[in-house]
N, CA, C and O of each residue as an XYZ file, in Angstrom:
252
protein
N      30.372    -46.105     52.106
C      31.524    -46.949     51.801
C      32.523    -46.171     50.940
O      32.195    -45.143     50.348
N      33.720    -46.681     50.891
C      34.829    -45.989     50.239
C      34.874    -46.293     48.735
O      35.074    -47.440     48.335
N      34.689    -45.262     47.911
C      34.702    -45.417     46.458
C      36.098    -45.481     45.857
O      36.247    -45.602     44.641
N      37.138    -45.400     46.717
C      38.503    -45.463     46.203
C      39.056    -46.887     46.199
O      40.159    -47.117     45.702
N      38.306    -47.843     46.744
C      38.739    -49.241     46.793
C      37.895    -50.086     45.842
O      36.670    -50.123     45.957
N      38.553    -50.761     44.910
C      37.863    -51.563     43.894
C      37.045    -52.691     44.516
O      35.990    -53.053     43.996
N      37.533    -53.255     45.642
C      36.856    -54.381     46.296
C      35.460    -54.010     46.809
O      34.611    -54.887     46.968
N      35.215    -52.722     47.070
C      33.913    -52.276     47.583
C      32.857    -52.157     46.492
O      31.670    -52.028     46.791
N      33.276    -52.199     45.232
C      32.363    -51.933     44.112
C      32.075    -53.229     43.358
O      32.994    -53.932     42.938
N      30.799    -53.532     43.194
C      30.380    -54.751     42.496
C      29.404    -54.381     41.386
O      28.747    -53.340     41.439
N      29.320    -55.247     40.384
C      28.337    -55.068     39.307
C      26.943    -55.067     39.926
O      26.645    -55.892     40.789
N      26.093    -54.149     39.492
C      24.725    -54.074     39.990
C      24.559    -53.235     41.242
O      23.435    -53.058     41.710
N      25.654    -52.709     41.807
C      25.585    -51.860     42.999
C      25.083    -50.473     42.624
O      25.340    -49.984     41.523
N      24.368    -49.845     43.547
C      23.911    -48.474     43.362
C      24.994    -47.524     43.876
O      25.432    -47.636     45.021
N      25.422    -46.586     43.019
C      26.514    -45.673     43.365
C      26.203    -44.252     42.910
O      25.277    -44.023     42.131
N      26.991    -43.307     43.407
C      26.975    -41.929     42.912
C      28.357    -41.661     42.337
O      29.368    -41.880     43.003
N      28.394    -41.182     41.090
C      29.670    -40.898     40.430
C      29.749    -39.418     40.087
O      28.736    -38.722     40.029
N      30.966    -38.955     39.863
C      31.169    -37.611     39.319
C      31.653    -37.798     37.879
O      32.651    -38.474     37.629
N      30.931    -37.191     36.943
C      31.292    -37.256     35.529
C      32.456    -36.304     35.260
O      32.672    -35.357     36.016
N      33.203    -36.554     34.189
C      34.372    -35.731     33.842
C      33.996    -34.248     33.757
O      34.708    -33.400     34.295
N      32.894    -33.935     33.091
C      32.502    -32.538     32.911
C      31.988    -31.899     34.198
O      31.877    -30.676     34.278
N      31.667    -32.730     35.223
C      31.145    -32.218     36.495
C      32.202    -32.174     37.599
O      31.879    -31.847     38.741
N      33.465    -32.500     37.279
C      34.500    -32.553     38.312
C      34.712    -31.211     39.000
O      34.968    -31.169     40.203
N      34.611    -30.118     38.256
C      34.820    -28.799     38.858
C      33.677    -28.409     39.786
O      33.909    -27.776     40.816
N      32.449    -28.777     39.436
C      31.283    -28.426     40.261
C      31.016    -29.466     41.345
O      30.386    -29.155     42.355
N      31.489    -30.704     41.147
C      31.253    -31.765     42.131
C      29.869    -32.379     42.049
O      29.472    -33.116     42.951
N      29.119    -32.091     40.980
C      27.774    -32.638     40.809
C      27.828    -34.159     40.680
O      28.598    -34.691     39.881
N      27.008    -34.860     41.470
C      27.004    -36.326     41.459
C      25.864    -36.858     40.609
O      24.799    -36.245     40.528
N      26.093    -37.997     39.977
C      25.102    -38.691     39.152
C      24.891    -40.081     39.731
O      25.846    -40.840     39.894
N      23.635    -40.420     40.044
C      23.315    -41.741     40.605
C      23.081    -42.754     39.491
O      22.627    -42.406     38.401
N      23.402    -44.024     39.786
C      23.167    -45.076     38.822
C      23.600    -46.431     39.342
O      24.052    -46.566     40.479
N      23.452    -47.436     38.483
C      23.805    -48.821     38.793
C      25.057    -49.189     37.995
O      25.141    -48.900     36.801
N      26.026    -49.825     38.651
C      27.298    -50.182     38.007
C      27.091    -51.279     36.969
O      26.536    -52.334     37.274
N      27.542    -51.022     35.731
C      27.548    -52.036     34.682
C      28.949    -52.621     34.520
O      29.110    -53.841     34.492
N      29.975    -51.750     34.413
C      31.365    -52.198     34.242
C      32.273    -51.436     35.189
O      32.054    -50.254     35.456
N      33.292    -52.116     35.696
C      34.341    -51.478     36.487
C      35.527    -51.288     35.551
O      36.079    -52.262     35.039
N      35.919    -50.038     35.326
C      36.927    -49.724     34.323
C      38.346    -49.620     34.893
O      39.315    -49.858     34.172
N      38.481    -49.270     36.168
C      39.803    -49.175     36.789
C      40.299    -50.563     37.126
O      39.589    -51.341     37.764
N      41.521    -50.884     36.700
C      42.087    -52.212     36.939
C      42.808    -52.310     38.288
O      42.852    -53.386     38.884
N      43.369    -51.204     38.772
C      44.141    -51.240     40.015
C      43.203    -51.396     41.227
O      42.032    -51.022     41.147
N      43.704    -51.943     42.342
C      42.856    -52.174     43.521
C      42.370    -50.897     44.194
O      41.338    -50.911     44.865
N      43.102    -49.781     44.026
C      42.673    -48.504     44.598
C      42.986    -47.373     43.622
O      43.827    -47.510     42.734
N      42.284    -46.248     43.811
C      42.593    -45.036     43.052
C      42.219    -43.844     43.940
O      41.111    -43.806     44.475
N      43.113    -42.880     44.104
C      42.864    -41.782     45.049
C      41.643    -40.915     44.720
O      41.063    -40.312     45.624
N      41.245    -40.841     43.456
C      40.098    -40.008     43.065
C      38.820    -40.815     42.905
O      37.781    -40.249     42.561
N      38.866    -42.121     43.144
C      37.694    -42.977     42.994
C      37.861    -43.935     41.829
O      38.524    -43.626     40.839
N      37.254    -45.095     41.963
C      37.315    -46.123     40.927
C      36.415    -45.696     39.763
O      35.279    -45.272     39.975
N      36.927    -45.809     38.537
C      36.149    -45.417     37.354
C      35.224    -46.557     36.957
O      35.649    -47.706     36.841
N      33.945    -46.224     36.750
C      32.935    -47.222     36.379
C      32.081    -46.703     35.232
O      32.031    -45.503     34.963
N      31.404    -47.645     34.557
C      30.370    -47.311     33.565
C      29.039    -47.709     34.178
O      28.890    -48.826     34.673
N      28.080    -46.809     34.148
C      26.741    -47.094     34.669
C      25.890    -47.782     33.608
O      26.253    -47.814     32.433
N      24.755    -48.334     34.032
C      23.808    -48.964     33.105
C      23.363    -47.974     32.025
O      23.038    -48.377     30.908
N      23.350    -46.687     32.357
C      22.936    -45.644     31.411
C      24.027    -45.341     30.378
O      23.779    -44.633     29.402
N      25.245    -45.884     30.595
C      26.352    -45.651     29.686
C      27.281    -44.534     30.128
O      28.336    -44.329     29.527
N      26.899    -43.807     31.180
C      27.735    -42.715     31.674
C      28.971    -43.280     32.385
O      28.895    -44.320     33.039
N      30.097    -42.596     32.252
C      31.358    -43.023     32.846
C      31.840    -41.956     33.811
O      31.845    -40.768     33.490
N      32.248    -42.394     35.006
C      32.779    -41.445     35.983
C      33.411    -42.188     37.144
O      33.459    -43.418     37.168
N      33.899    -41.410     38.112
C      34.557    -41.977     39.284
C      33.600    -42.043     40.467
O      32.858    -41.097     40.730
N      33.625    -43.172     41.180
C      32.708    -43.404     42.303
C      33.067    -42.519     43.474
O      34.214    -42.493     43.920
N      32.067    -41.786     43.974
C      32.239    -40.943     45.159
C      31.462    -41.498     46.337
O      31.874    -41.320     47.484
N      30.337    -42.173     46.080
C      29.525    -42.751     47.152
C      29.000    -44.108     46.704
O      28.700    -44.318     45.529
N      28.893    -45.031     47.671
C      28.311    -46.355     47.408
C      27.125    -46.498     48.357
O      27.259    -46.258     49.557
N      25.966    -46.887     47.825
C      24.755    -47.000     48.653
C      24.490    -48.431     49.070
O      23.512    -48.699     49.768
């Protein structure tokens, strides 16, 4: 699913995000969505979320 559309992302969904420090390498971090931080309906680099672990990044994949 498309991580650039806010409507595709729900609380409790399993996603893969890229953390700020991993943007250059593209390393993905898996987790469960706790908060959706991006207010706009879309974002070209992915919707920013906070995972249950507290990590913040942009959604690249939705499972």
